N, C-alpha and C positions, 0 to 999 in steps of 0.2 A: 148403504153408505156409498157416496160417490166421491172419488178423488179427482181433482182438476189440476192440471199442470200447464202453465202458460209458457210460451217461448216466442222468440222472434223480435223481442225488443232490441233497442240499440240507439246509437247516435246517428242522426240524419240532419242534413241541412234543410232549411225552410224550402218548401216546394217539392221536397222529395217524398218517397213512399216507403212504407213498411207493411209487412204482413204478419200479424200476430196469429199464433195458433194456440189452441187449448185442447189438450188430450184428456179425455174423460175415461175413468175406469167403470166397470160394471156393465150390466146388460140392460139397464133401463134408461140409458141416455136418450133414446129416441122418444121417450114419453115426456121429457121435460122441456119447458121453455128455458131458453138460455139467454144470458146477457153479458154485456161488457160494461164495466164501470172504470172510472179512473179517479186518482187522487193526486192532486198537485201539492207541493210543499206548503204547509200552513193553511190548506183548504180542506173542506169536507169532501168525502167521497161523492162523486156525482155519476149519475146514469149517463151512459153513452148511447147504447143501442140494445135492442132485444130481438129475438127471433122465436117464432112459434116452434112447437115440437116437430112439425112436419117440414118446416122451412118455408111455408107458403106465405107467411106474414112476417113483416119486419117493422120496426119502429125506431126512429132516431131522434136524438136531441137536436134542436135547430142548428146548433153551432157546428155540427158535423155533416148535416144533410148535403148530399151531392159530392162529398169528399170521402166518406167512409162507407164501406159495404160489409155487412155481416152475412155469413153463410155457414152452413153446416153440412157435414157428410155423416149421416146417421150410421151407415154400415161400418164406418171407420171410427165412430165415437169421437169425431173431431168437430171443433168449432173454430171459425176463422174471423179475423177482422182485417180487411184490406183498407189501409189508410193512405190516401193520396193527398197531394197538395198540402202537406203538413205545415203547420204554423208553430211558432214558438209557444203559443198558448196551449198547444196540445201536449206539451211536456208534462208528464205525470207517470205514476205507476199505474199500469192497466191490469185489471182483474177480470177474469171470467167467473161466471156464477151460474148455478143451476137452481131452478125453481121447481121442485118435485111435485108440488100440488097444482101446477098450472101447465096447460098445453098452449095457451095463447100468450101473446107478448106481455111482458111484465116490466114496469118501469121503476117500481118501488124497491129499494134495497131490502126493506123489511120482509119482503115476500120471497126472498131467495134463501135457500137452505145450505147450499154448499158453495165454497169459495176457493179459488186458487191462491197461490202465494204471491202472485203479481209479477209483472215484468216491466222494467223501466224503459220508457220511451223519452228520449231527449231530442228536442228539435232546436238546432242552433240558427241564429239569425244571420 
């Protein structure tokens, strides 16, 4: 069992930056592909980005390419999402997730096994 706890959300003006963190419990974090998802009010949860277990591969949804960067520190059991040039449409609850059966990047939410509780990101115009 893996527990995930996100932090770092908040209110920021358009064009600003935030860094989300996700702390994972357990000794198997380094084996799992990890991802970030988000859910805006009235919308379905959507994939944002994923990183392979080693951190060598990443994948982003088109809408965040060039603005968001996913990274991980396996010795610290930490996952990060650096968000720059934020837009009002980035407003959502952001979730980190772990895919225990995969080491490569994963974009489908159905393939993730563990989820955090989410952290709110609000971007004002």
